Phi, psi and omega in degrees: 000109184297135175225131185208166181273137172231156177246123187249158169280177180207170185302324181268004177087358178281155182267131182239140177273134183219169180241133178242135176240126177253152177291180177303144181298132181241157174052232181260027178291148183226136173266124182245129171274122187280127180251345177195146175222130174284157174249121183247152177303331179297329178300326179295328180294333183256009182298331180264016179250140178283077180209156176293134185262162174099135180213014174245080189257146171222144181185195185238133179292128180249324180220152185236138172287169186294337183255008178294132186247329192244322181283152178236161172300131183097349177298140176267124186222165175219168176209163183230221188292328190250124188235356177191157176202169186288327180084000187235339185285174181300320180297318181293314186284351175255015176075022179239045188293348175295342178256012177301135180295343178252019183300149173246118183227161179305131180087349181244344183201169176053052185290350183264004178208149179202195180268349170276077190194173175272328180212171176203156178240121179222165175288140175306321184297342182243019172255149185237126180289136183271127178301150185300326185271011174244122179289161178300321180297321179281330182289323186306309180295339178288339186293335172236304182302311179294318181294327181291311183287323178298319181299318179299320183284326186264315183296329184254018163063043173292135187262154177299337179276355183281153170265122183251124175263140176235117176267115177100134175245086181221212183303315176276317187299318183290336174281321179300319179301314182295312182296313181296319180296314181291340175279357177095005182284157174272109190257125174243129182256132176248116183226166184296308183231182180280357191299331183253013185298309184301318181293317180298320180293323178293328180286344176130003179292144175267336180210146180229129181236121174277125189269342184301129178087351180282148180240168179307128181098345181285332185268093181235112181265013177066223182283340184264066181280173187276127177270329179218128182243120178261113181266107185252005178271153180288327179270145177290141179286171174282101186295328178298330178280323186280321191304324178298342180270354183272134177285154172301146178063032180261171187233138177247127181249104171283118189254343182266160181271133178210146176266359179282161174289147174269119182246133186211140178301131189285307186295318178299327178296317180290311187293331180255001179063038181283151176242135170258110188252113172296142183218120177259175177300164186290142166292170190301321182299311179291326179299314181291324176292327176301315179295320177296317180296315179298320179295313183295322186256009176057045176275126180224145174286154169270121192238156166241130183265144176220153177292142177274077175208180185303311182294318181295318178296317180298315180296317181296317181292326176292319177300318178295316180299323182281357181072025184252006180282126176238098349240347180225124178285139177230127179264131185233129178301144178267141181285000000 
């Protein structure tokens, strides 16, 4: 009977160490020893909830349920936001199981386990094998951050000839630049100041625009306007400033989690045929292709490491809160 340590949120936001015991492995359940966990902005939303935190997990298979068919002991695997679905509804059978009415997702189910832990139990069907040339530390942030930006680009059919705008160079943004660039897109980065320009260009951006001090009408990209805009900042941008840079029939993807209302100018959306496209993390097919793509094109997150314990989690979340994370926090168990 697996028993392991998890780190939970609490009402006052402090991190608490707890113990979880799972029954004997059933069906295609797999016990994974966690070797790395990414820290996502979504984890901060649940910090004041009595639940196990973390959903960007990477680790090694230790035990197998009776119906496991493909994974072996010692297999390196990861998992993300989505951990189960019914498998029978229209969404599931069309490869869109993230929208299954019985879906199990972080913050909505499995409150007793997460990736801020020593081990976890998940279904084989929702675990993803990590390519050999991607380390566990680099793989963990791809399980949500990478899957989110890749899904926007692939599920909604962004083309290599498109101009892709990325607002923000952070945990999601620095991955979005890499994926869009390696897909052949013309990438323009919109950031507050020039401070991240050199890094953004090295990651694959073709153009970098510092937005600070700009006013409505200042942002004019001429004939090469933006076909797809990935908004990776937690705050909504100034749409009056951004809209002149959007091409007709273009798409805006808000990628970060927020409980605020989404506010957008009504008439420009109609007159230019703009789409505001909700985007969730990738379903399994796109998730696995994301890992293959990252492996093939050597896409890696820029990470800061912290110990996977109470103090390390607290420090990592504070670093993220202070806006000082460059660019994705990774929690690693201490020997």
